[in-house]
N, C-alpha and C positions, 0 to 999 in steps of 0.2 A: 593612602597604602601603596607601597610601590609593588609594582608587577613585574616579573621577570619571564620572558619566554626565550629560551636558547640563548642566554647570557645577554639579550638585549632588553631594554626597558620598554614596556609598554603603557599605554594610557587609555585602558579601555573605560567605557562608561559603565557604572555600576550594573545596569540593567543586563548589557551584553555579557559581563563578566558573570553574573549569578546564572545565566543560560549555559554558558561554559563550565561552571563549577558544579551545577546540580542537574542540569537538564529536566527542570521541572516544567514540562510541556507537554502539549498535545499538537499533531499536525495532520495534515493530508497532503497527497501527492497526486498530480495528474498530468496527462499530456495535453499541450495547447497546441493547435494547429490553426494557423489563420484566425486566431483569437477566439478559437471555439474548442469546448472541452465536453467530452462524453460524459454523462451523468454529473455535470456540474452542481446540479439543484442537490444531488445526493451527497456529494464531497461537502457542500456547505452544510447540510443538515446534519452530518456525521461529526463535522468539527465543532459544531455548536454543540451538540450532544455530549460528544467526549468532553468538552469543557465544562459543561455543567456536571457530568458525573465525576470529574477530577478535581475542579475547582469549586463547584458548587453555584457558578456563574459563569457568563460568556458574553463576549463582544456580539452585536448584532451582523446580520448578514451584510447589511450595507457598509459597515466598517471595514469588513474582511474584502468586500470586493473592491473598494477604493484602493486597498492596498495592492490587489492583484491587478487592477488597470496601472496604477502608477508604475509597476513593475513592467507591464508590457509595453507601456508608452515608451519604455526608455531602450527597447530592443528593435531589431530591425524589422521592417514590413515583412509579412508572412513569417513571424517566428515560428519555428517547430522544435518543439523542446519540453523537457519537464519543468514544472513549477511546484514548488513546495511551500506551503503556507504553516508557518509555525505560531502557535499563541501561547504566551508565557505571561506570569505576573509582572506588573510594574512595581518597583520599589520593594522588590522581594526581600522578605526576612526569614533567615533560617529558623530562628527561634518561634517565629509566628508565621508559617507559610500561608495561611489562608488569610491573613489580615492585609489586604490590599484592595484597592477600588478602582484600579484601571489595569487593561491588557496591553501588552506589547504585541504587535502583530509582524512577523518577520517574513518577507517573501521572497524566496531564492529561486535559481533556475539551473539548469543544465542541458546542454545539447543532446540530442538523442538522435541515433543514425537511423536513417529510413532503410532499413534491411530486415528481412524476414531471418529472424534467429533461427539458427539450426537447432535441432532436437538435443535436449539436455541430458546429461547423466548425472545421477542423483544418488546420494547416499543417506541413509536414515541415521539420526542422531537423537538421544532421548534429551529434551530440553522443552522449555516452555516459556512463552514470552511473559513479560510482566504486565499485569492488567490486560488479560488477553482479549476483552471486548474493545478495548479503547486502543487508538493508535497514538501511542506516546512516544517521546523521544528516547525512552529507557529500552534500547534494543541489544543491550550487551548480549542477553542470551541467544537471541537471533543471530548475531554476528560470531560469536564464539561457536556455535553449531555450524555456521558456514566455513569457519576456519578448519574445524575439525573435518568436515566432509572433504574439503579440498585438500587438506594435508592426506586423506585416505586415498587420494587420486580422483575423486569426483568433482563435478563442477559446482554442486551446490548441495544443501541439507534439506532433507524433508524431517522435520521435527516430530517425535513421537511422545506420548504421554502414557506411560505403562502399556507400550506395545500397541496404543490406538494411534493412528495416522490423524495428525492435526493439520499442520501447514508447513510451508517452506520458510525461508529466512524472511523474505520479503514477497511472498505470493501465496495463494490459495492452489488448490489441486483438485482435478478431477479424474474419474476412472470411467471408461465406456467399454460397453459390449453392443455393438449394432446401436441401436437408437435409445439404448438405457444408459443413463449417466448417473453416477453416485459421486457425492462430494461430503467432506466431514461437515457434520452439524455444528450449529452455533454452541450446543452443549458440549462438545469436545474440548473447547477452550481454544478456538481459533479467532482471528480477527476477521469480521465479516466484511471482505472487500467490496468496493464498489464494483470493480469489474466483475468479480464473482456473481454479484446481484445482477448485473446487466446480462452475463453469459445465461444465467439461469433463465431470465426472461426470455431471451432470444430463443434458447434451446427449446423451451416450451412451445413458443410460437412456431417452431419447425416440427412439432409432433415428436419431440423428444420425451422420455419419461425421466425425470430428474428426481432422484431420491437423496435427501440429505440425512445422513446417518453416522454412526460410529463405523469406522473401517479398522479392522484389525490388520497389523502387519502380516500375519500368515494368509491373509485374503486376497493381498493385491496381485497375485500371481494368476488370479482366475480371469482377470480383463484383459481385453483385446489391444486397447490402446489408452493413452494417459496423457494430460496435458495440465500445464500451470497457468495461472492467469494474474496478471497485475496491471495497473493504469498505464504503465511505460511500455509494456510489451504486447498487451491485450492477450492473445492466447498463443501460448509455446509448447510444442509438441514435447514429450518426454522419451527418450530413447530407453532408458533403464533405469530401474532402482535397485541398487545393490546388484544382484545377479539376475533380477527379473528384467526381461526384455518385452518392449512392447513395439507395435506397429506404428512407427512414426510418420508412415505416409498414409495411414488409413483415411479413407475418403469422408469420413464423419469429422475428422479433424480439420481437413480442407474446408467442408461445408460450413463447420461453426466459425471458422476463421473468416470466411467471406461474409456471413452472417454478421459477425461483430463489426466488420468494416462497414457495413450498411446502416449500423445503428446511428441515427441523428445525433449531432453534436450540438449542445447549447452555446449559443454567442455571449460572451460575457458582456458586449455593449448591449444587448437587450435587456438587462438588469437595471435599466435607468432609474425606474422607481425605487428601487432598493438602495442604489447607490446614492441617491438625492435625499435619502431620509436623514 
């Protein structure tokens, strides 16, 4: 079958074409520095769990790690950047999407600047991701919310569901007053981010009280500071949400940022036993 892209003929293999056409896939993304990843075990566990939830089966950790290593082996020594691992069916059939025996594992990367991101300005948008608990390639709702927020003059979108705070387009969110942190609970329909998990554990070890609950949009003005989290940026201060402003230089933000930097990273090369399975 002929494939035309911008008037040019392409010859994609069927699996790549199915991913482009249907996006029937799950993925995880993480930051790699010197072949090390914070929370790598959790990323692998989530990827396998998401695959089981969506497809009813999954590749094993060894297969995933082999592909990550194959990618890193082709990068410069000391590679610092993002890595995305996407899992999708081989020999995909639109009429029988669950009828497949093998997975494709796609590993891609992007460079990340070694800078401390400036505080971000956010606008709220009513939206919710597809399959909230799984990290799937269907992020149209997230990106649409981001576009709407940027068109309104903000830098990114905080998604709401019936005026309940959920998550950002590609991040989780925390609110704080002193040593008390609040973040949307899993029950609100968020993606439970790996960096979110690591930050909660790190904050609790530093004697912060962390509550996971539903946060109404009319409650966000009562907090002193706010920050967002994902695997690429770690922790980034929030300057404002709509017309509500926060102390982006709050000492608690700096403390939590420093503690996050101290979290030990897993060396991919240490997973030899799994890789050799």
